[in-house]
Structures are given as structure tokens and as C-alpha cells.
N, C-alpha and C positions, 0 to 999 in steps of 0.2 A: 646617376646614369640616365641617358636620354630615353632608352626604351622603357624604363620604369616610370619616367615622367609621362610618357605617352599613355601607358597603361592606366595611370591614375586619372588622366583626363577622360579616357574611355569609360572608366568605371563611374565617373561623375555623371555621365549621360547627357552632357550639355551639347547642343548642336549649334555650331556657329552659323550666323546668318550672313551669307555672302551674295553680293550683287555682281553679276557678270553682265557687262555691256559690250556688245561687239557685233561683228559681221556674222550673220547667220547664213547657213547654207545646208543643202542636203547632199550627202554622199550617196550616190546611186551605183550599185554594183550589178553588172550583168556577167554571169559566170557560166562557162560552158566548156565544150571540147573543141579543139581545132586540129583536125586530122588531114585536111586537104586544102589546096589553094583554090580560089575562085577562078572560073574560066573567063570572068569579065575583067579581072585585073590581078596583078601579082600580090594578092592579099589573102590572109587565111579566112576560111569560112568558120564561124563559130556556131555550133549547135547549142542553143541555150538550155541549161539545166535548171537554173534558178536565178532570180534577181531579187534584190532587197534594197531598202534605203536605211541609212542611219543619219542622225543629226550630225552636222559638221560645223567647222569654224568655231565660233564662240559657243555654239550649242554643245560641241564636244567637250569644251572646258566645263560646262555645266554638268555633263554626264560624269566626268571625272570627279567632280565635287560631290555629286549624289552618291557615288560609290564609296567615297570616304565618310559620308554621313552628315553632310552639311544641308542646311535649308537654303534653297536657291531661288533668287529672283533673276530672271533673264530679260535684258533689254536689248532691242535691236530692231531691224527693219527687214521686212520681206516684201515680196510683191503682193498684189491683191488677186491671188489665183488659187487654184486647187492645190498646188504644191505647198503653199503657205498653210492651208488648212491641214494637210497631212503632217507637216512639220510640227505645227502647234499641238495637234492631237497627240502625237508621239511624246512630246515633251511634257504635256499636262498629265498624260497617263503614267509617266514615270515620276511625277511629283514635283515638277518644276512650276513655279509661279511665272506664267507667261504674260502677265498683265503689262509688262514693259515693252512688249513687241508691237510695233506700229506697221501698218500696211501702206505701201506706196504704189499706186496704180500705174506709175510711169516706168516701173521696172519689173522684171520677172523675179521670182524667188531664185536665188543662185543655186544651181545644181551642177555638180561635177559627176559625170557618168564615166565609170571605168569599165571597160570591156576586158574580161579576164579569160584566158585559157588556162585552166588549172590555177596555179599560183602566179602565172606570168601575165602582166598587164600588157595588152596589145595596143590600146589607144585610150585616151581620155578626151571626152567631149565636155566643154564648159558652156553653160548658158548663164550669162550674167550681164548686168549693167553696173559699172563701177563709178558712175558720175556722182557727185555730191548730192545730198538730199535738197529738195527745194527749201527755201528759207522758212516758209510757213510751217513745213513739217519738222524742220530742225527745232523751231521754237516750241511746237507742240510736244515734241519728244522730250526736250529739257524740262518743260513744265510738268510733265507726267512723271519723269524719273526722279525728281527731287524727293518725293515722298519715300522712295525706296532707298535713296542715299541715306536719308535720316535713320532708317531702320537697320542698315547694314553694319556689320562689324568690320568688314574689309571690302574693297571694291576692286574688281579686275576690269581693265579695258583690254579686250582681245581684238587687236587690229589686224585684219587680213587684207587691208587696202582695197575694200570693195565699195567705198563711198560713204560709209557712215561717219568716219572720223575726219571730218573737215577740220582745219585748224581752229576755227571759231567754236564749233561744237565741242571739240576735245578740250579746249581751254575752259569753256564754261563748266563742263563736267568736273574737271580737276579743281577749279576754283570753288565750286559748290561743295565738293567733298572736303576740301581743306577748311572751308568756313565752318563745316560741321565736325571737324576734328577726325575725319576718316582717312585712313591710309589708302592710297591708290597704287596698284601694281599694274604695270603696262607690259603687254606682250606686243612689241612694236613691229611695224612694217614700213617700208618706204624710206626715203632719204631725209624727210623733214622731222627731225626729233625736237625742234623748237616747239612744236605743238604740244609736246608732253611736259612742258615747263611746269614745275611744281609737284611732279609725281614723287612718290616715296621711293619706288623701285622701278627701274626699267630693265627688262630681261631680253636682250638680243642674243642670237647665236654669234659665232665668230664672224661669219660672212656678213650678217646684218650690221654688226658693229663696225667692220671695216668700211662698208659702204656709207654708213651714216657719218663716220668720222672723217670720210674722204681720204683714206689712206689706201695705198695700192693693195697691200695684203697684210694679214696678221699671222705671223708664224710663231714667234716666241712668246713666252709669258710676259716678258717685258713690253713687247709690242701690244699685247692685250691691255696691260695697265695704261700705257700711253694713250691708246685710242679711247679707253674708258674715261680717262681724265678729260679728254676733249668734250665728250658728251655730258659729263658731270658739270663742266663749266657752262655749257650751252643751256642746260635744262634746270640746274639747281637741284637735281634729284639727290636724295640721300645716298642711294646705292645704285650701282650697275651690277647686275648678276648676269654673267656671260656663260652660256652653255658651250662647252668645248669638246664635245664628242668624246673621243677616246682619252682626252686629258681630264675630263671631269667638269667641274664648275668653278668659276671664279667669282668671289664677292669683293667688289671694289667700292670704296668710299673715298672722299677727298684726302683722307689721311691714313687709310689702312687698306690692306689687301690680304685675301686669304684664298688659297686653292684647295678645293675639296676633290680628292682623287675620284676617278670613275669607280662605280660599284658593279658595273656589268661584268659578268663572266662570259656571256655570249650575246651576240647580236643577230636577231632574225629580221626585224623590221623596225625602223625608227619612226614610222608614221605616227603622228600624234604625240610623240614623246614630249614636245615642247608644251603642249596643252596639259599633260600630266604634271610637268614640273611646276608650271605657274599655279595650277589648281592646288597642288600639295603645299606649296609655299603659302598660299593664301589661307588654306584650311588651318594649318598649324599656327600661323601668325595670329589668326582670329581667335585661337585658343590661348594666346599669351606666350607662345614660344618666341624666342628672339630670332633674328634673321639667320644667324649661323645654324641654329638648331633646325629651323624650317628648311633651309637649303640642304642640310645633311639628310633630312627625311625625304626631301624631294629627289635627291640623288638616288636613294634606295628605290623610290617609286619608279623613276625612269629606268633603272636597271631591270625592274620587273616587267614593264610593258614592252621594252624593246626585245625581250625574249619571245614575244608573241606576235603573230601576224596581225596586220591591220591596226586600226586605232583602238588599242586595248585600254582598259582602265584597271585600277588596283584598289585594294582596301587597306584600312589601317592594320588589320590583322596580318595581311600579307606583307606589309612593310615591316612590322615587328618581326615576323618570321625571317625575312631577308636579313634584318639586322643581327639576329641571334645566331644565324648559321655561319656568319663570317668570322 
């Protein structure tokens, strides 16, 4: 029984070592009340009650892994600014090894500011530069991250299309990982999946898969399989894992297909659910679970976090509880 296997791993007390490489950002929230319109323009006036920041992008993947109990090294690029210092301090205080984070003075640290009236988002303001890294910084990044690839049980590439994952750098990371016998799991963005060639798992959602496979839309499960086969042929990946919202999750290899039904009983907010899925998959695969077991556990984790507002995280004990009450 899967839950018993999870408990045995928990009792053993071993912490998997997971390397997360990706686009780093800060999620900045300004929350207040909006009870009247501005006399200057037809927009609401927000009286601010509180504001706070949380790590976003690949840093949110790292936080999901911390909640599960993994040892984390985080690699990525920030600006050389006060926001980078704030982000790094938050991560290090939570126990993340941030030695893989580089600073690029030619860009700001990516910040997404959401102005909220109660639970309603009024506007989002983004500060970012999404151009590729300068070639010298790419090489320095690769040279530094190799030592952490060697120590990792599993490697996650969390691509938010913010400039880190140029085709050349992405391929160098995957090639280095493969040379050291490490599995690479990709959370993809954009249309160029060729840069993910050689990855073990690529995890798009339905919309991302349709865009990458260059098909107009994906409705049926058969169309999911057909689109996934296109990406498998392009990349040589072992598996495509497709998150399908209310239909659950599909695991597709060149010769096999399996649909895992959705576990959610209610949906409040899907923000960050993809980060939870890839983190949970990586965590349990690093502990020796096979891909079907890891995806089944990730399905339960996603069901937990979408019942909560914002980018929530979950724990192994919560996953076990969710499995046992169904």
C-alpha cells in the first residue's frame, strides 16, 4: 500500500537532496480596503492595511520542497539590488542553500506586485527583464552549479521564461546532469521544447502542451496523448506528465499512458499548484518511488493546496491524511 511505503520512508528519517534551478522572483502583496473611486480616474482607492513579500517562481518550488522535508540547493539569477538581498535572506533563514544564486547588475530582481482589495486582485505590476544572461555570466553559472548537480538526488529546472534558460545553458545543465546519472524534471515555459532535449520528465499543463506541440487545442484524452507524443519525439524525454485541471494528471511515455483522476473535492485557488506538483514528484522520486507513485502523491498534494488561498504548500503528513480519508 502506497501510504504505508510513505510512512516507512518517513520513519527512516532520510532527507533527499534536491537541486532547484530556475527563474527567481518576489511575490509582493499590497492588501487593503477599496470602498470608493478616485476623483482623478475611474479606479478604486485602496487604503493599505498590510503588505508582505514571499519567494516566487523557482523559489516557491524550493519552499514546497522544504515543507515536504527535503534538503534544498537553489540556483538562479537575481538583480544586484536590495530586493535580491531581501529574497536571499528570506530563503537562507528558511534553510535553503542559496550558494547557487548569481547576481546580474544588468537586470532588476523580478518582482510581481499584486494590489488586493480583500481577496480580489485589482491590478498586478511586474518589474522584470527577461533577456538571456550575458555569455560570461552563463558560463560562470554553469561552472558553479556543477558541484551541486554532483550532490543532488534529483534536479528540477523551473522555467518561468524570465531569461535564465537560454537553449545553450539549458542543454548544458541537462547534459551535465545526464553525465552524472541524475534525473532532470522540467517545469516548462515557452514554445521551444527542443532546449529540454534529454530531460527525464517534462511537466506541462494542457495549454502549454498544445502550444508547444503546435496544435490548435487539446480537448480529449486522445488529443493529449497525440500532442505528448510530438514532444516525446522532439526531446527524447522518458515521460511527459500533463496536468489536466479537473481531469487529473496524465503520465505518457513512448509506449504507455496512464490517467490519474483528480483528487480535489473543492477548488479555492490554483495559484502555485504546478510548483507543488513538480516539487512533490521530485521529492518522492528522490526517495525511490517510481513515477506513477510519485505522480499519485503529487495529485494528492495538489488537491490540498488548491483548497487554500495563494501559493500554499503542504507536508507529507497532510498528504498521508488526504490519502487516508478518501
